[in-house]
C-alpha positions in Angstrom: 0.0 0.0 0.0 1.4 3.4 -1.0 1.8 6.1 1.7 -1.0 8.6 2.0 -0.5 12.0 0.4 -1.2 13.8 3.6 0.4 13.1 6.9 -1.8 15.4 9.1 -5.2 16.7 8.1 -7.8 19.1 9.6 -11.4 17.8 8.8 -14.1 20.4 9.0 -17.6 19.1 9.4 -20.9 21.2 9.7 -23.2 20.6 12.7 -26.1 20.3 10.2 -24.3 17.2 8.6 -25.0 15.3 11.8 -28.8 16.0 11.7 -31.8 14.7 10.0 -35.5 15.8 10.0 -36.1 13.7 13.0 -32.8 13.7 14.9 -30.6 16.7 16.1 -27.7 14.2 16.2 -28.3 11.2 14.1 -26.6 8.0 15.5 -26.3 6.4 12.0 -24.6 9.4 10.4 -22.3 9.6 13.5 -21.4 5.9 13.0 -20.8 6.4 9.3 -18.4 9.4 9.9 -16.6 7.5 12.6 -16.0 4.6 10.2 -14.7 6.9 7.5 -12.4 8.7 9.9 -11.1 5.3 11.3 -10.2 4.2 7.8 -8.0 7.3 7.4 -6.5 6.8 10.8 -5.6 3.3 9.9 -3.6 4.6 6.9 -1.4 6.3 9.4 -2.8 9.8 8.9 -2.9 12.1 12.0 -6.5 13.6 12.2 -7.8 16.7 13.8 -11.5 17.7 13.6 -13.5 20.9 13.8 -17.3 20.6 13.9 -19.9 23.3 13.8 -23.0 23.6 16.0 -25.7 24.7 13.5 -27.8 21.7 14.1 -28.3 22.9 17.8 -27.8 26.6 17.7 -26.5 29.4 15.3 -25.1 32.5 17.0 -25.6 34.5 13.9 -29.3 34.0 14.0 -29.6 34.8 17.8 -30.9 38.2 17.2 -34.2 36.8 15.8 -34.7 35.3 19.3 -33.8 38.7 21.0 -30.5 37.4 22.1 -27.4 39.6 21.9 -25.1 38.5 19.0 -22.1 38.1 21.4 -24.2 36.0 23.9 -25.5 34.1 20.9 -22.1 33.3 19.6 -21.0 31.9 23.0 -24.1 29.7 23.0 -23.1 28.5 19.5 -19.7 27.6 20.9 -21.3 25.4 23.5 -23.3 23.7 20.8 -20.0 22.7 19.0 -18.8 21.2 22.3 -22.0 19.0 22.4 -21.4 17.9 18.8 -17.8 17.3 19.4 -18.5 15.1 22.5 -21.0 13.1 20.2 -18.3 12.6 17.6 -15.7 11.7 20.3 -18.0 9.0 21.7 -18.6 7.6 18.2 -14.9 7.4 17.4 -14.1 5.7 20.7 -16.7 3.0 19.8 -14.5 2.3 16.8 -11.6 1.7 19.3 -9.8 5.0 18.5 -8.1 7.1 21.1 -9.3 10.7 21.1 -8.8 14.1 23.0 -11.3 16.9 22.9 -9.8 20.4 23.4 -11.9 23.6 23.6 -11.2 27.3 23.3 -13.3 28.0 26.4 -12.8 26.1 29.6 -15.2 23.2 30.1 -12.8 21.3 32.3 -15.3 18.6 33.4 -15.5 17.2 29.9 -12.4 18.3 27.9 -9.0 19.9 27.9 -8.3 23.5 27.2 -6.7 24.1 23.7 -2.9 24.2 24.1 -1.1 24.1 20.7 1.9 22.0 21.8 -0.3 19.5 23.7 -2.6 19.2 20.6 0.4 18.4 18.4 1.7 15.8 20.9 -1.7 14.1 20.9 -1.6 13.9 17.1 2.0 12.6 17.1 0.8 9.8 19.6 -2.0 8.8 17.2 -4.9 10.3 19.0 -7.6 12.0 17.1 -8.0 15.6 18.4 -11.5 17.4 18.2 -11.4 21.1 18.6 -14.6 22.6 20.1 -15.9 26.1 21.0 -14.6 27.8 17.9 -11.8 30.2 18.4 -13.2 31.2 21.8 -14.2 34.6 20.4 -17.5 35.9 19.1 -18.0 36.8 15.4 -15.7 34.0 14.2 -17.2 31.0 12.4 -16.1 27.4 12.8 -14.8 27.7 9.2 -12.4 30.3 10.4 -11.6 28.1 13.4 -10.8 25.2 11.0 -8.3 27.4 9.1 -6.8 28.7 12.3 -6.3 25.4 14.0 -4.9 23.8 10.7 -2.3 26.5 10.6 -1.5 26.2 14.3 -1.1 22.4 14.3 0.8 22.6 10.9 -1.8 20.5 9.1 -1.0 19.6 5.4 -4.6 20.4 4.3 -8.1 21.5 5.4 -10.7 19.0 4.2 -14.2 20.5 4.2 -16.8 17.7 4.2 -20.1 18.6 2.6 -23.2 17.0 1.0 -21.9 17.6 -2.6 -18.7 16.4 -4.3 -17.0 19.7 -4.6 -17.5 23.4 -5.7 -19.9 23.9 -8.5 -20.6 26.9 -10.9 -24.1 26.9 -9.5 -26.1 24.9 -6.8 -26.1 21.4 -8.3 -29.2 20.5 -6.3 -31.1 23.2 -8.2 -29.3 23.6 -11.5 -28.8 20.4 -13.5 -26.2 22.3 -15.8 -23.9 23.2 -13.0 -20.5 21.8 -13.4 -17.8 21.0 -10.8 -14.5 22.9 -10.5 -11.5 20.5 -10.0 -9.3 23.4 -8.9 -9.7 27.1 -7.9 -7.2 29.7 -6.6 -8.1 31.4 -3.3 -8.4 34.7 -5.3 -11.0 33.0 -7.6 -12.9 31.5 -4.6 -13.0 34.9 -2.8 -13.7 36.9 -6.0 -16.6 34.6 -7.0 -18.1 35.0 -3.6 -18.3 31.3 -3.0 -20.2 30.5 0.2 -18.4 27.2 0.8 -16.3 28.9 3.6 -16.1 32.5 4.7 -13.6 35.1 3.5 -11.6 35.0 6.7 -11.2 31.2 6.4 -9.9 31.5 2.8 -7.7 34.4 3.6 -6.0 32.6 6.6 -5.3 29.5 4.5 -4.1 31.7 1.5 -1.6 33.6 3.6 -0.3 30.5 5.2 -0.2 28.4 2.0 -2.7 25.7 3.5 -4.8 24.1 0.7 -8.5 23.4 1.1 -10.3 20.5 -0.4 -14.2 20.6 -0.6 -15.6 17.0 -1.0 -18.6 14.8 -0.4 -18.2 13.4 3.2 -21.3 11.2 2.8 -19.9 9.0 0.0 -18.4 5.8 1.5 -14.6 5.6 1.0 -14.2 9.3 -0.2 -12.2 10.5 2.7 -9.7 7.6 2.5 -9.5 8.1 -1.4 -8.8 11.8 -0.9 -5.9 11.4 1.6 -4.5 8.7 -0.6 -4.1 11.2 -3.4 -7.0 10.4 -5.6 -8.9 13.2 -7.5 -11.8 13.8 -5.2 -13.6 17.1 -4.7 -12.4 20.6 -5.5 -9.0 21.8 -4.6 -8.6 25.5 -3.5 -5.0 26.5 -3.3 
């Protein structure tokens, strides 16, 4: 078996990806994702994960409920901790060793984020889950993913979505939409793509960390991607 293309990855998942119409956190989806991540770990790849909290609470929409934006963002951070704990439990069912680290102190359930400690966990083969965003309001979990990837010296940010890359239009609405195989950061920002926010793109651009947008729900996709196969859309 050939060596994987990437030694250390940062996997970004949305909170919504864990939910269905009937479940806030669907155990079947959790199990599928844990299996995909285990396959990659078995290849010898060091895995870090950032997951959103949109299935539970979105800080940006807090104003509709009469909640101050800053307060709402902190509520959203706590939602990512809940999702992270669910992912952690599912990974441990697969027999994997994990650590959850957060940007705000939740000491009863996880460690505070310390860069050197996170990197040591990865070197020891533990999967590290980063929760509570950056610990600051007004920053998305996409920006968190880019920031943590840079901090832990990840080779790539892998953005798992429901579609197999970035398209010229919404492929669920426009049958003529075509997939980009590669985009520059300037093109991604200039086209106003909503795959990730501008801060996330800019952080990766300035620090030369590529982003690959791919379909996380297709079995074997994650392992194929880290093995160097042409999966998804590369932004670099």
